[in-house]
C-alpha angles and dihedrals in degrees: 000000000000115000139161118294125228090264093049097048119079137198121242087265092055097253119139112259114248126243089256098043090051087068107026098067098047092041090054089056093049092048093047091053095045095045093045089059093044092051091050090051090051095049089049088059090053131333089225088071092066096094095054093047091043091053090059093044093048093050091054091046092049090077136250126181095268085223095147094054088049090056090049090051096046092043086060092047089050088069089064093259121145123237110296123183091206089071088068091075095062089039089055090048090058090051091052090050087053088052090054090051093049093051094051092040091056090052093049092046093043088233112171097201144031128191091356094305134090112286114254094258089051092048090052091048087055090049088054089058097042091052091051094238120169125238138039108342094196095052089046088053092051093048092044091047092054089052092046089054090049089051091054088049092054092045089052089057091047093050092051093047093050095054113124096237137119113282093239091053092050090047090055090047092048091058091053090044089055092051089049093052095047092048096049092051092045090050092048092052091048089049091054090049094046092058089063097039108100095190097054118146131196094266089060092052092044090054091051091047092052096049101034098042117358102060093029093052103037121359102049096040088052092049091045090055091047090050088061089061130035106293124174135197095267092051092044091052092049092049091048093051092047093042097050091048095048092040093056090046090050092054094044089052087049089053091051091049090047088062104029106018128115106257090212088062100037095043091225134090118268097229101046096097090052093047091049091049095237110191095210124169087251093055095041090051090050090051089052097047102037124092122257095266093047091046089055091053092050092047091053091045098051111089096007104142091196096051111149130208094259094057091040090055090050091053091050091052091052090052090053097042093048091060092241095122092051091047093052091048088056090049090052091056091046090056090049091053091050090050094050091050090053090058094069096102094042115107124231138293089027094055094060092041092053092046088053092049091049090056090049092051092050099041104035121126099201 
């Protein structure tokens, strides 16, 4: 189905719609429709299932940048394909997979909130209380949250399988989708392990960032979108080079925001990464550059579950004074430059759209 491109569509004020906005509004509609039907199916099984289904639906509705669906869409356009509404199904599947990952990530990180609302496991703990159930509400919330994440995972599969695309295109996309899922779980496990690994170095953290976030956020969604069209080896290599560079930058920006971001904008607390002992590139670089006394402070701070705001502020100041923050900001821009160079063989309008998305990934504040 031929429709307007990002450059052709305009806001109510007459401004061209951005590469992200071109996807976010239509994908919201597709997700709302799909999840409304899935929630109805669940309630038909048993009305008591409504809270767990509602928790997934509400998390998706609470926002998010829809960056991964945008990369699916523009990966497809990078093959030279015109706008096609049927690509929104696979793009939505990637967003639902992201929802699964967020739900489980919040449980593993003990995060109480997400996108300015209680995390899914906290919402289900509250449902335990409101329904007057017996037993440990917190443990119920954790168990229910795991199942809610699993439900989002299954719905992602269902959304992909129901896309109105040629079977061979969906088969190609399914192979990329499998790689994506394996890599994000591998990266998440390595991230858990890294938090307890006292001899971690930057290469360890970089590997985690690439698997857990970089390829899952950018590279594989791009390649999935391209697989729906007529990609070739040259295009796939260009998308991989761009995707890995932007994906690393995206995660490093996330690490900076996890330490210095406004929690009202990020939707997560500003001390959670410190309390969880995250060995990010930012923190590992600070440990390398700081003096002995400051290193000792950072070592005590990392992984302290009772860390207060005063000690967290002291750790942040050490990161700044050591030069680590400035060094990571330089690395972010280096990755962006590498990504933009990789776009040379990409046809318009996808080339400009992907350059715009690279800038967003590097410069975002949420």
